[in-house]
C-alpha positions, 0 to 999 in steps of 0.5 A, a space after each residue: 112747905 111739906 116735910 115728909 117723914 120716912 122711917 127706913 129699915 131694910 127697905 133696898 127693894 122700894 126705895 126707888 118707887 117710894 122717893 120716886 113718888 115724891 120727886 114726881 109730885 106736881 107739887 114741888 115745895 117739900 123735903 123728905 126726911 129719911 131716917 135710916 134706922 140701922 138698915 143692914 141691907 143696902 138702904 143707905 147706899 141708896 138713900 145717899 145715891 138719891 139724896 145726891 141727885 136731889 137735895 130735897 132728900 135729907 138723909 139722918 142714920 141712927 141705930 135700930 130702935 124701931 119705927 117709933 123712934 125713927 119718926 120721933 127723930 124725923 120730927 126733930 128735923 123738920 122745917 116745913 109748915 106742914 108734915 106728912 108720914 110715908 112708910 118706906 115701902 108705899 108711895 103717893 099719888 102724883 097730885 097728893 101734895 097739891 090736892 092737900 096743900 090747896 086744901 090747906 091754904 083755902 080752909 086753915 086747917 091743922 089736918 087734912 085726913 085722906 084715904 088709900 087705894 083699896 083697889 091697889 092693895 087687893 090687886 097686889 095681895 091677889 098677885 102675891 097669892 097667885 104668885 104673879 108678877 107685880 104690875 110695875 107701872 101704876 095707872 093713877 086716877 086724875 083727881 080734881 078737888 072741885 069735883 071730888 069735894 071734901 068736909 070741914 069740921 071743927 069736930 074731928 071726933 064726929 067722924 074718926 073711928 076704929 070700929 065698923 060704923 059711925 052713927 052718921 046720917 047717910 049723906 055723911 058716911 063718906 067722910 068717915 075717917 077710919 082708922 089711925 095710921 099716921 100715913 093718912 094725913 097732912 098735919 099742921 107742923 106746929 099740932 104734930 111736932 111736939 107729940 111723940 110716938 110710944 117706943 118698943 110697940 107696935 100699934 104705936 099709931 093708936 095712942 098718937 092718934 089719940 093724942 093728935 085728936 085732942 090737939 086738932 082744932 079744924 080739920 078737912 076730910 078729903 075722901 080720896 085715895 091719895 095713898 098706895 099701901 103695899 101689903 108687905 109680908 116682910 114688914 115688922 108688923 107681919 113678922 111679929 110674935 103673937 105675944 109681943 102683939 098683945 103686949 103691944 095692944 096692952 101698952 097702947 090702950 093704957 097709955 091712951 087711957 091715962 091720957 084721956 083720963 088726964 086731958 080730955 073733955 067729957 065728949 072727948 072721952 065718951 067719943 074715944 071710949 066708943 069709937 077707939 077703945 072699945 074696938 081695940 079691947 075687942 081686938 085685944 080680946 080675940 088676940 088673947 083667945 087665940 093665944 089660949 087656943 094655940 
């Protein structure tokens, strides 16, 4: 039912935990498509060992071309009705799939958006700054879909943003879908499979998210932290040079602007401009100013 795409590059320290979070899911009908993107450490061996123990874990080996091409390759091999993305250094709440599939069955949606554990991220960052050992065991909250509730909408643009806020009534602000990381959602395969990540850049999720929003008809927003994002200082985005980040932002903005000028309605253009293009242009301007000062 669910295909989970995991791009892997030199992630030997995290793979047991990441894939372990799938094996420990209360929902069992899934496959993991692990795309080994030319790793030079023992990631490939670890993946093959895990695959030998659990046939739901599939391993694809390829030359190193970056996360975009790894995700694109993974999309070619999905067989599930729904797709999720998981980064190799992150992990999921044990009930994540159960909760998400429950909503898709009830509501017949193209997208279920959720959020990540901010408390885990902050505690991990503090541990790094203070040179403290990281917690090995995570105490997961016991989420219940009936008490949590969710929002169903045919206008995802009303709730999605990269900016600081949205012009929503106070009682609706909890449904804001903040930021555009692909791991924040469960997607209907027929909607997401034709979409490609722009290769050769970081911020590849920005133009991809913009194209996805154009295709989504019906969405559900679940304001629960089902994803555990690990602040990895050795990750590609942290290690990338400032000029590469600037060039990537320019290419991402250009690709998105061309797509919306070609395919979007006036309403979609206005909402994308206000809630995504303007915040990303502001981010680019700040990077350009810092670059000149440096």
